[in-house]
N, C-alpha and C positions, 0 to 999 in steps of 0.2 A: 451550480448556483446554490446559494445558501438563503433558504426561505424567501426565494423571488421566482417569479414566473418566468419560464424560458418558453415562449412561443414556438410551437411546432413548426410554423414556417421558418423560423430561424434555425432552430435545431437542425433540420433538414440540411441546412447549407454549412452547419458547423460554426454559426455566427452567434455569440453570446450578447445578450443585452448588457448594456453599462449604464452606470449613473452619470447623468450629465449635469455637472455643476459648473460648466463652461459658457453656458447661455444658449440663445436660439441659433447655434452655429449649423451650417449646412452640413459639416463635416460630421456631425452626430445626429442627424435627422431632424433638424428644426426644432418642431414642437411636437406635443402630444394632442391629436384632435379629440374633441369630446365626442361622446356617444351620438348626440344629436347630430354633428357634422357628418360622421360615418353613416348614419341612417338616411340622411338626406343624399348623399353622394350614391348609396346603394340604392334609393327610390330612382334618382336620376339615370341610373344605368339601365332600367327597365323599359325605356320609351326611347322611340326616336323624335326629335324635335327640329323644328328651324333653327339652325345654329345662330344666323344672324339675328333673329329676334330675340333669342336667348341672351346673346351678347349685349344687346340693347337694352333688355329689360334688366339685367343684372349692372350694367352700366349706370342706369338711374339710380339704383340703391348705392352704388358705390359714390356716385355725385353727391347724394343726399348725405351720406354718412361723412363725407370730406367737406361738406359746404361747399362744393364746387359747382361749376356750369355742367360739367360732362365728366362721366367715368368710364373706365373700362377695366375688366379683369384681364390680367396678364399671365404669361408664362413665367412668373417669378420676377423680381425687381430689376434683375439684369435685362431681361427682355424689355421691360419698361424703359430702361435707359436707352437701349437701342431705338426703341420707337420714337422716344421725346425727341432725340436728335435728328430721325429721319423726318419727323413731321416739321421740324424747323427748317429743314433744307428743302423738302419738297413743296411745302404748301399743300394745297389741294388739287395740284396739278397730276393728273394721271400720267402725263408723259414723264414727269419727274420721278413718279412713283415707280413706273416701269423701269427707269434709267438706272436707279441705284442698284449697285454701290459707286456707279460712275456718277460723279457729282459735276461734272462739266457744264458750266452756265449758272450753277447754284451757289448761294453762299454756303461755304463747307467747313468754317472753322468754329471749334467749340473751344471758348475761353475758359480756363480752370485755374484757380490759385494753386502756385506750385506746392504749397503746403498741404493741399487737399489731395495730391497725386496718392492713389492706392493701387492695389494689385487687381482691383475690379474695374477701373476706369477705361479698361479696353472697350468696355461695352458703348462707351460715348464715341468710339470711331470706328465700329463694326459696320455702321451703315454706309462708310465711305468718307467720314469726316476726318479732319486734321485738328489735333489737340495743340492749342496754343496756351503756354503758361504765363502767369503774370507774378510778379514779387518773388520773395526768396522762400526758403523751406519753412521759415517761421514769421514772416513778417510781409505786409503789402501795404501799400497807399492807395488812396482813391486815384491819385495821379497814375499809378502804375496800370490801375484797370483801365482808365480812359485812354492810355496810349496803346493798349492791346486791342482795343475796339477799332475795327475798319470795314471797309465795303464788303469784306468777305465773312464777317461774323454771322453765323446763323443763330448762335445762342450762347448764353454763360451758364455753365454747370456749377453747381454748388452742393457739397457734400456735408450732411450733418451725421456725425457718428461720435462715439466716445473716443477721446484723445485726439480728435482731429482738429487742428487748428482752424480758427475761424476768419482769419485774414482781416478784412475790414467790416466783416460782419454781413449777415443776410439782409438786413434792412437798408444799408448802404449801397449793397450789391445790386439789389433791385431797384433803388432809386438812380444809380447812374446807368444801369442797362436800359430803363424804360426812357431816360432822357434822350437816349441814343436810339430808341425805337427797336431794341434788342430783347427778346424774351429769356426768363431766367427759369431753368429747370433745375429740379432738386432731387437728389439721391438721398432719402430718408429711410433707407431699408429697415433698420431696426429701431426706429425712433417711436414706436408705439408699443406698450403705453409709454407715457400718460395718453389716455384717449384723445385729450385736447389737441395733441399734435396732428391729428387726421385733418383738422381745419386749421390750425395755427398758421401754417405757411402760406396757405390761400389767402388768409385774412391779412396777411402781410404783403400780398400782392403777387406772389410766385405764380408763373404762368402755366407750370405743370410739375406735380409732385408724385415721387413714386414710392411705395412701401412694399416690404415683402408681405405676402400672405401668409407665410408659414412660419413666422416668428411669433411676436406677441399676439398677434390675431388669432393665431391657433387654426389657421385654415391649411389645406394641402401645401406640402412644403414646395412645391414647384408652382404655386400661384404668386401672383402679385396684384398690388392696387394702384392704378394710376388714374389720377384726376387732374382736371384744369379747366383752361379756357375753352370754350366750345369751338372756336375756328381752328385752334391746334389740335384739339381733340378729334375732330373730324378728320384733318390729316392724319392723326394716328391710327384711326380706324381705317383709312385707305391703305395705309403701309401695313396694317395688321391683317385686316380681313379683306375689305373691299370684294364683298361676295357677289355684287351686282355687274361685274365686268370680267373680262379674261385677264386683267393684270393681276399677276402674284407678286405681292409686295415683298419687302426685305425681310419683314415679320412673318412669312409664310411658315419657316421652320419652327416659329415660337407659338403655334397654335395651342388653344386650350381646351380640353375636353369638356364635354357637357358635364361630366361628374364633377371636375376640379372647378368649374364655374359655379355649379350648385353649392359644392363644399365651401368655397370662399365666401360666397354670398351669405349662407348660413353662419358660418363662423364669424363674420363681421358684424351680422346683426346680434348674435349672442354677445359678442365682444363689446359693443357699443351699449348694449342692455345691462351689462354685468356690473357688479359693485367693485370699484376699483380700489377703494379703502379697505375692503375685507381681502381682496387679493393681495395688497401691500402688507397688511398685518400679518398675513400667512408668511410671506417671505422674512419679515421681521423677526417673527417668532422663531423660525428655523435659524436665522443668522445669529440670534442671540444664544440659542442652544449650542451651536458649534463654538461660538465664541467664549462661552463660560467653561466649556470642556477644556479648552485649550490655555487656561490660565496657569501661571506658575512655571513656565518653560524658560530656562535662562537664555536671554538673547532674542526671544521672541515676543513681538509686540502685535496684539491683534486689535483691529479696529473696524467697527461696522461704519461703512460709508455708503451714502446715497447720493452723491452729487449726481445730477442727471447729466453733465457734461462728460462724465467720466464713468458712471455705473448704471447698470440696469437694475434698479431696484436695491433695497438695503441688502449688503453682503459683508461678510467677514473678511478684512484683508489682511493677510499675513505679512508682517515686515521683519527682516532678519538683520542683527546689528552684529558688530564684531565679537560679542560675547557668545554668539550662538556657535555650538561646536558640533552640530548636527549635519545631516547631509546637504548638498546643495539644492537649489530650486530645481534644478534639472533632474536631480536624483530623486527628489521628493515625488515629482510629477510621475517620473517612470515607475516608481513603486507603486503609486497609486493606481496607475494604468495597468500594471501587471497584476493586480490582485484579483479577487473573485468576490464579488463583481469588479470589474475595471472602473475606476473613478476618474472622470476626466474634470480638471479645474482649470481657471483661468490664470494668465500671468500677466504682469505689469507691462502698459504701455510704454513704447520708448525704451529708455535704458534702465528702467525702475526695475529692481529686484523684488518682486512681490509674488505671493499667490492670492488670487482672489476667487472666493467660493460664490458662485453666482446662483441664487436661489429661485430662478424663474422656472426652472425646469425640473427641480428637486422635488420628487413625490414625497408623500407623507410617509415618514418613517426613515427616508434615505439620510436625513441629516444625522441620525444616530450612527448609521453605518459610516458616514463621512468623518464625524468626530472620533469615533474608535479607531478607524484606520489611521488618521493623523496622529492621534495619541500613540499608536504604537510604532509609528516611524519616527515621530519628532521626541519621543522620551527615551528611546532605545539607546 
């Protein structure tokens, strides 16, 4: 490594650290926890506690942070998706909780706009549900949703993420669902920051909302944040913990350690108390540095974009036109990843040919390494 720390724990395994300019992706380790979070987890590891009381106390902090009636720390956002659907199917019936993933006698259909299908939506059916699509890949109407709702509908799922079509929109989805007495659950894994999103969807009337704890919040990668209406959240707890009975819910394999609970709660409090404007300015400054270093390359256009519907903070986006005679996007990425250190960047959503350099995890000084490496590749 050149001027970079290679932790001994990774060196022993022959695994070299990389520069993460691709975002808070699981495949690259999520985010880097602050020292205060690591210290809190270390402190938590030194004692035994009543885990149910710890979960309930942590849930209160989650609920307050999200402006919701009740909250819970989960084993990642995907686990939260499983638990939300389970809760909508079982309600607060211990018999139903024990019966899952057999959903006989329960409402067991989860409705999802076809345009929001994604590789993670398997979590919606893990507890035994059936996924029902409505609309087309890029379009839906209120009537489409109305027709999909029936006596077997357990809930309507909604996905908020970059480049994901919004169909009839969340507000209209909630209105239609509630007119039919159906809850709306939201997968918003990477949608914080902005910090206002923690409460935004609850204010709109969503029944339960799930976030990753190990992305923008900066908690343990395997943690998640789930909050919502108290009756449904009680059913979530029953499917997840239910420590007062002999029932082992569908969420038993998704238990969260005391260390991760404390880590997530600590990270969440630091996150909500920190200066979002200063954080944004830091990303902007790094983005501008890289953008300025890449000027004057024939066929390359670099724009700093920050549309929250597509981007996680300000980031340089590299567009290539017909005059560009250098390597392809795939070749550029391969050369970046093969370097020392390896640099991982993002690429365009859908069919767009672009490279985006996401600054949310780029550490101070790494923007210089990124700019230098791109210049070597693009100007050669």
